[in-house]
N, C-alpha and C positions, 0 to 999 in steps of 0.2 A: 183620503189622500194624506200621505205622511208629510212631515215637515220638509224632508229632503225633496220630495217630488214638487211641493209648492214653491220652494225657494229656487230650486235649479231648473225645473222644467214646466210646471204646471200640469204634469202628467201627459198621457196620451189623450188626444181630443176624443170627444164622445163618438163611440161607434168605431174607434180605431184600434181596438184591442186585437189580440192574436186571432181569435175565432170570428171576429166580426169582419176581417178582411180589410182591404185597402179602401179608405174613404176619399182618396184624392182623385185626380182626373184619370180617365182610362188609360193615358199614356204611361202612368207610373213614374213620370219624371219627378226629380226632386223639386220641391216648391219652397219658395221663400217669399215672405211678405215685404221684403225690401228694408225692414228696419234693422238697426244696428243692435244685435242681441247682446252686446257687451255694455250698453249704456241704458240706464234708466228702467231696467227690468222689462223692456219691450220684448215681444215675443217674435219668434220666426218659426216656420214649419218646414220640416223635411218629410218626404214621403217615399216609402218603398214597401211593396208587398214582401212578406206576408203581414207586417205589422201595421201598414197603413200610415196615417199621418201621425207625426210625433211633434210635439210643440216644445220649443226651447226658450229659455230666457238667457242663456249664456252658452258659449262654446264649451263642450265637455273638456275637462282637464285630466281626467283619469278614465281610460277607456280599455275595457276588456276586448281582446282580439283573439279569435280562435284560428282563423284561416289567413294564410300569409298575404293573400291579395289585399286584405284590409290593413295590414301593417305597411304594405307598400303604398296604399292610398294615403294613409296617415302621413307618411314621409313626404309624399309628393305634394301634400297640401300644407307642409310646414308644421305638422303636429306629431311628428314621430315620438316626441318626448312624452306624449300623453298615453302611449301604449303601455299597459302594465302586464301583459301576458301574451302567450302564443299557445295554440292547441297542443303542439308537440315540442320537441327539443328546441329550445330557443337558440342554442349554440349553432345548430345546423341550419335553422331557418335564418338566423342572422348572417351566417356565412354566405348563404345563397344571395341575400339582398346585398351584402358587401361586395360580392363578386361583380354585380352590376354597377353599384354606386361608385366603385373604384374609378370609373371613367367619368364621373360627374363631379366636378370640382365643388367642394363645399357641402356635398350631400353624404349623409351617413345615418346609420341606425344603431342606436345604443341599446344593445339587449341585455346589459348587465342587470341582474336582479329580476328579470322577467319570470313571472310564474309560469309553470307548465301546467296547462288545464287538464290534458289527458293523462290518465294514470299510467299509460305506457305498459299496461299489463297484457296486451294482446288483443284487447277488445276495446271499442270506443266507449269511453265513459268519463264523465266529469261530475265530481261530487258537488252537491249543492252548497255545502258548507264553504267551499272555496269562493263562491260568489259573495258570500258575507264577509269573508276575510279580506277580499280585494275592495269591496265597497265602491264599485266603479260608478262614475257619473253616467256612463253609457255602456251597454253591452253591444258591441259592434259584432254581433254574433247572430246567425240565423236561428231563431227559436225552434223552427221546424226541424233543423239538424239536431238540436239538443233533445227534442222529443223522440228522436230515433234511438237515443241512448237508453241503456237499461236503467229502469227505475224512475224515469222522468214521465210525468203526466201534465196535462194542460194546467192543472191547479198549481203545479210547481213553477211552471213558466210565468203564470199570472202573479204568484207570490214574489218572485224575484223582481218583477216589474214594479209591484206595489210597494215593496219594502226597501228596494235598493235603487233601481233606475231602469229606464226603458231599454228595450231591444231595438236593434236596427241592423239587419243583415239579411242577405239572400245568397245562399251557397249552393243550393240545388240546381241553380242555373249552370253550374259547372258542366253538367252532362245531361241536363233536363231530366234528372232523376225524379221519381214519383215521390211526392211528399208523404209523410205520415197521414193517416186517415183524417186526423183533426184539422189538417191544413189544406186539404186537396181542393176545397171548393173556391178558395180565394187566392191560392198560390199563383204567381206570375213568374215567367222566365224573362230574363234580361240578357243583353249582351254585356261583355266586360265594361265597355265604355259607358253604357247606360248606367250600370251600377256605379261606376266612378263619378258620374254626374250627380247621382243622388247623394252619395257620400259627401261630395263637395258642398251640397246644401247643409249638411250637418255642421261642417267646419267653417261655413261662411266664405268659402274660397272658390266661388263660381268662376272668377276671372282666371285663376290658375288652371281650373279644369279646361276652360275654353281654350287657353293657350296650348296646353298639352294635347287636347283633342285635335287642334290644328296641325300640330306636328305629326300626330298619328295619321291624320287624313292625307297629309302630304306624302308620308311613308308609304301608305297603301297605294297612292296614286303612282308613285315611283315603281313599286313592285308590279302593280297590275298592268301598267302600260308597257312593261318590258318583258312580260312573260312570253316564253317561246310558244309556238303552236302546240296544241294539246297533244298531237301525236309524237312530239318530240320531248315530252315531259317524262321523267322517271317515275316508276311506281314506288310507293313508299309504304313502309309498315312502322307504326309507333309501338314500342314494346318496353317492357322491363324484363331483364334476363337474370335469373337466379338459379343456381344449382342445376344447371343443365336444362332449365325450362323457361320458355318464353311466355310471358304474361302480356297479351296484346291489348291494344286500345284502338278502336276505329278513329281515323283522323278526319273523316268526311262527315261526321255527325254534328248536330247542333250542340252548342254549349261553349263557355269560355275556355274550357280546357284545351280547345283546338284553335284558340284565337291567334296562335302563331304559326299554325300549319295549314289550316283550311284556306286562308286567303292566297296561299301559293298555288293552288290549283292542281297539284300533283295527284294522279290517280291513286286511290287507296288500294293497296294489294289485297287487303282484307275486305273489300267492298262486298256487301251481301252476306257477310258472316254475322250470325247472331252471337254477339260478344257480351258477356256479363263480367262482374267482378271476379268470378270464379273461373273464367275461361283460361285455359293453358294449352300450349303446343309443345310438342317435342321437336327435336331436330328435323325428322322426317316430314312432319306436317308442315313446318315453316318452309322447308325446301320445296314442297308442292306450291306454295304461294310465291316463293322465290322473289321477294322485292328487290328492286334496284338499289334502294336506300333503306337502311335501318336507322331510325331515330330512337335513341334510348332516353326515356324520361328521367328527370332528376339528375341530369348528367353534369350540371354546372354547379361546382362547389357544394355538392349535396351528398347524396347517399351512395353513389356509384362511381367507380373508376372505369369509365367506358373504354379507355385504352387497353386496360387489362382485359376487359370482356372481349374486345375485338381479337386479342391475342388467343384467348380461350376458344373462340369460335374458329379461328384459323387453324388451331391445333387439333380440332375434332375431324374425324373422317367424313362426316356429313355436313357439319357446320362449314367446313372449308369449301364446300361446293356452292354455297349461297352466293348469288351474284354480288350482293352488297359486300360480302367479305372478300371475294376475289378481286373486286375493283377498289377496296379500301374505303368504302363508303358506309361504314358504321360510325355514326356520329353521336356526340353528347347533345342531347336535346334539352329543352327547357322544362320548367316547373309548370305543370298544368293549372296550379292554383296561383295564377299570375295577376298581379296588379298592373296598372298603366305603365309605370316605368319599366317593369320587368318585360311587358309586352313589347315595347319599342325594341329592346335589345333582342328579344327572342324572335321577333319577326326578321330583323336583319340577319341573325344567325341562320335561320332556317332558309332564307333566301340564298345565302351563300352556299349552304350545304346541298340545296337541291339544284341550284343553277349557277355554278361557279363561273361558267363562261360568260354569264350576263352581269352578275353582281359582284364578282371577284371571289377568289378562293377563301374558304374557311380555314384559318390557320391551325397549326397543331395546337392541341389543348391538353394540358396535363391536370389530372384530377386534383381538385382543391384550389386550383389557381383562380385568379380573378378573370372575368371576361377578357379575352385576349385583345391586345391592341390591334386596331385596324388602321391601315394607312388612311390619312385624312381624305385622300381622293376616292377611297373605296367605302367610306362610311355612308350609310343610307339615311342617317339623320344627324343633326348637328348637336353634339354633346354639350357645347357651351351654351347654346340656346336652351336646352332642357334644364341644365344646372341653374341657369339664371332664372328660369320660371320657378323652379322648386325653392331656390333660396330667396325669392322675392326681389331679385334684382332686375327682372325683365321689365 
């Protein structure tokens, strides 16, 4: 055990390393012994597969983050300033968070100076030397994701934990992807809000999690209790459109990538299709599925101008025949790598896009703009309540 581990964490408890799997209870919920980790060196424990139980003696102050959902969680729990990195372009990821936080008074994410972990060279890769440069108290990163990168082995993951700080992350729950072979025996899949609960245990912010989870539960109840009969619901296809090609994603499958679409209960126009990361469709194939609604991923202050894409489709002889194009129902959709705050907005957005007659019209949205203003009487959750939870004023 290094001095850093001893002083800051006490290391990962016996049997809780990467290959040993989770040593907590079978539910995988975050655990805490109830002591105040900031006083007297007393310890507390958080737990999540694949790393198992991790013991802390202080709330981490410098945190490596790869996936946007963990940056959103850090902000939600009042620790956004601890984030020192993002997996990809921090400006784009920060813009996406800003687009939602604009509606939450006093909530912001400062991405200035964040390290970009991924090389951006066209393949997923993070150099081990960057871990040493950042010297993080905690790697809020799924080690099994890192093991899928070129050049990484279990010994490298163990080295980072031993010499710098522990891992704590679960990303493959996004779409229930198969973990690398070293992780398969003990990997577990969680919902977005289960992950959020476990991360709250790291930051000792269980009360904030519970308050936000109550808002989420109320939002789901509002949506589910007002859904129209199944036969009246539109079919939907979730896609990315680039260079005349549709790259589809199933919206009816497990995983937190669909946490803003699946609860809306709309039939997936692509149901039954075997879709992988390499699946692509041309115009004619998409016309065979002919969804009533097209949801374009990463459409809010991110990588795509969905308004321009809708115009491109309308100008194409086949694309213009799509029902979603004819009816003007090509919408910017959310980021599948969503944290709890993002999820609240993205649920509201999708409800309005799919069922405007029930939940109110989705307003016009221009690329790069903040999440649009919704009349108070048509908002599906209370912005002021959420902002007060996040800023600690609730």
